[in-house]
C-alpha positions as CSV (number, residue, x, y, z in Angstrom):
1,X,-48.3,22.5,99.0
2,X,-49.5,21.1,102.3
3,X,-47.6,21.1,105.6
4,X,-48.6,18.7,108.4
5,X,-47.5,18.0,111.9
6,X,-46.1,14.5,112.1
7,X,-48.5,12.3,114.2
8,X,-47.5,8.8,113.3
9,X,-44.3,6.8,112.7
10,X,-45.0,6.3,109.0
11,X,-44.8,10.0,108.6
12,X,-41.7,10.2,110.8
13,X,-40.1,7.6,108.5
14,X,-40.8,9.9,105.5
15,X,-39.0,12.7,107.5
16,X,-36.0,10.3,108.0
17,X,-35.9,9.5,104.3
18,X,-35.8,13.2,103.2
19,X,-33.2,13.9,105.9
20,X,-31.0,11.0,104.8
21,X,-31.2,12.1,101.2
22,X,-30.2,15.6,102.0
23,X,-27.8,15.2,104.9
24,X,-26.2,11.8,104.4
25,X,-26.3,11.2,100.6
26,X,-25.8,14.8,99.5
27,X,-23.7,16.3,102.3
28,X,-21.9,13.2,103.5
29,X,-23.0,13.4,107.1
30,X,-22.9,9.9,108.8
31,X,-26.6,8.8,109.2
32,X,-26.0,7.9,112.9
33,X,-25.4,11.7,113.6
34,X,-28.8,12.6,112.2
35,X,-31.0,10.8,114.7
36,X,-31.3,11.7,118.4
37,X,-33.6,11.5,121.4
38,X,-35.9,14.1,119.9
39,X,-36.8,11.9,116.9
40,X,-39.9,10.7,118.5
41,X,-43.6,11.6,118.4
42,X,-43.8,13.5,121.7
43,X,-45.3,17.0,121.6
44,X,-43.9,17.7,125.0
45,X,-40.3,17.5,123.7
46,X,-40.4,18.3,120.0
47,X,-42.6,18.4,116.9
48,X,-41.8,17.4,113.3
49,X,-43.4,18.6,110.2
50,X,-43.7,17.0,106.8
51,X,-44.4,19.1,103.6
52,X,-46.1,17.6,100.7
53,X,-46.5,18.5,97.0
54,X,-49.2,16.5,95.2
55,X,-49.1,14.0,98.1
56,X,-45.4,13.5,97.7
57,X,-43.2,14.2,100.8
58,X,-40.7,17.0,99.8
59,X,-39.6,18.7,103.0
60,X,-39.3,18.3,106.7
61,X,-38.1,20.1,109.8
62,X,-38.3,19.9,113.6
63,X,-38.7,22.1,116.6
64,X,-37.2,21.2,120.0
65,X,-38.5,23.0,123.1
66,X,-35.3,24.3,124.8
67,X,-36.6,26.8,127.3
68,X,-39.9,28.4,128.4
69,X,-39.5,31.1,125.7
70,X,-37.3,29.5,123.0
71,X,-37.7,26.7,120.5
72,X,-34.8,25.4,118.4
73,X,-35.4,24.8,114.7
74,X,-33.4,22.0,113.2
75,X,-33.2,19.1,110.7
76,X,-34.5,21.5,108.0
77,X,-34.4,19.5,104.7
78,X,-36.0,20.0,101.3
79,X,-35.7,17.5,98.5
80,X,-33.3,18.6,95.8
81,X,-35.9,19.0,93.0
82,X,-38.0,21.3,95.2
83,X,-35.4,23.8,96.3
84,X,-35.7,27.4,95.2
85,X,-39.5,27.1,95.3
86,X,-40.2,28.7,98.7
87,X,-40.6,25.3,100.4
88,X,-38.1,26.2,103.2
89,X,-39.7,29.6,103.7
90,X,-43.2,28.2,104.0
91,X,-42.0,25.6,106.5
92,X,-40.3,28.3,108.6
93,X,-43.5,30.4,108.6
94,X,-45.6,27.4,109.6
95,X,-43.2,26.6,112.5
96,X,-42.8,30.2,113.6
97,X,-46.6,30.6,113.7
98,X,-47.0,27.4,115.6
99,X,-44.3,28.5,118.1
100,X,-46.0,31.9,118.6
101,X,-49.4,30.3,119.2
102,X,-47.8,28.1,121.8
103,X,-46.4,31.2,123.6
104,X,-42.7,31.1,122.5
105,X,-40.9,34.3,121.9
106,X,-37.8,33.1,120.1
107,X,-36.6,30.6,117.5
108,X,-33.0,29.6,117.7
109,X,-31.2,27.8,114.8
110,X,-27.7,26.5,114.2
111,X,-27.8,27.1,110.5
112,X,-25.4,25.7,108.0
113,X,-23.3,28.6,106.6
114,X,-24.6,27.9,103.1
115,X,-28.1,28.8,104.4
116,X,-27.2,31.9,106.5
117,X,-28.4,34.3,103.8
118,X,-31.7,32.4,103.6
119,X,-32.3,32.8,107.4
120,X,-31.3,36.4,107.3
121,X,-33.9,37.1,104.6
122,X,-36.4,35.4,106.9
123,X,-35.6,37.7,109.8
124,X,-32.9,35.8,111.7
125,X,-29.8,37.4,113.1
126,X,-26.4,35.9,113.9
127,X,-25.6,35.5,117.6
128,X,-21.9,35.1,117.0
129,X,-19.6,36.0,114.2
130,X,-17.6,32.8,114.6
131,X,-18.9,29.8,112.7
132,X,-18.5,26.3,114.2
133,X,-18.2,22.8,112.9
134,X,-21.0,20.3,113.3
135,X,-20.7,17.0,111.5
136,X,-17.9,18.5,109.5
137,X,-20.1,21.3,108.2
138,X,-19.7,25.0,109.1
139,X,-22.7,26.3,111.1
140,X,-23.6,29.7,112.6
141,X,-25.9,30.3,115.6
142,X,-28.9,32.5,114.7
143,X,-32.1,33.7,116.4
144,X,-35.4,35.4,115.6
145,X,-37.8,37.3,117.8
146,X,-41.4,36.2,117.0
């Protein structure tokens, strides 16, 4: 498994494809809700990663810089056939190490409720007991000290 920081628009298109498969096709989220102003290649605003297995893109995620000490993890998506194989955990570790190297202290995530236990196992804690709806899916705000 290899994780790379996205540095060109062909790689970013692969991220979109994985996200579309997971969020729009599987979860029914309208595709227009998936893209925003952080879906660019601009390391001053955000970074995207793409995870490969045998040169096949299988996972993606993104970090947004939201304050001087906090990054926000979002758009975490792993292709269906690769779930349960530690892909998500390896992407988290990669992004947490990257964030720490850049001087950030916290990672914030608005996790889907179905993924809450996964994030807790990775050291994240809930900021609020009340889940909220985003794109029709229940989420919970979580944070981790790096």
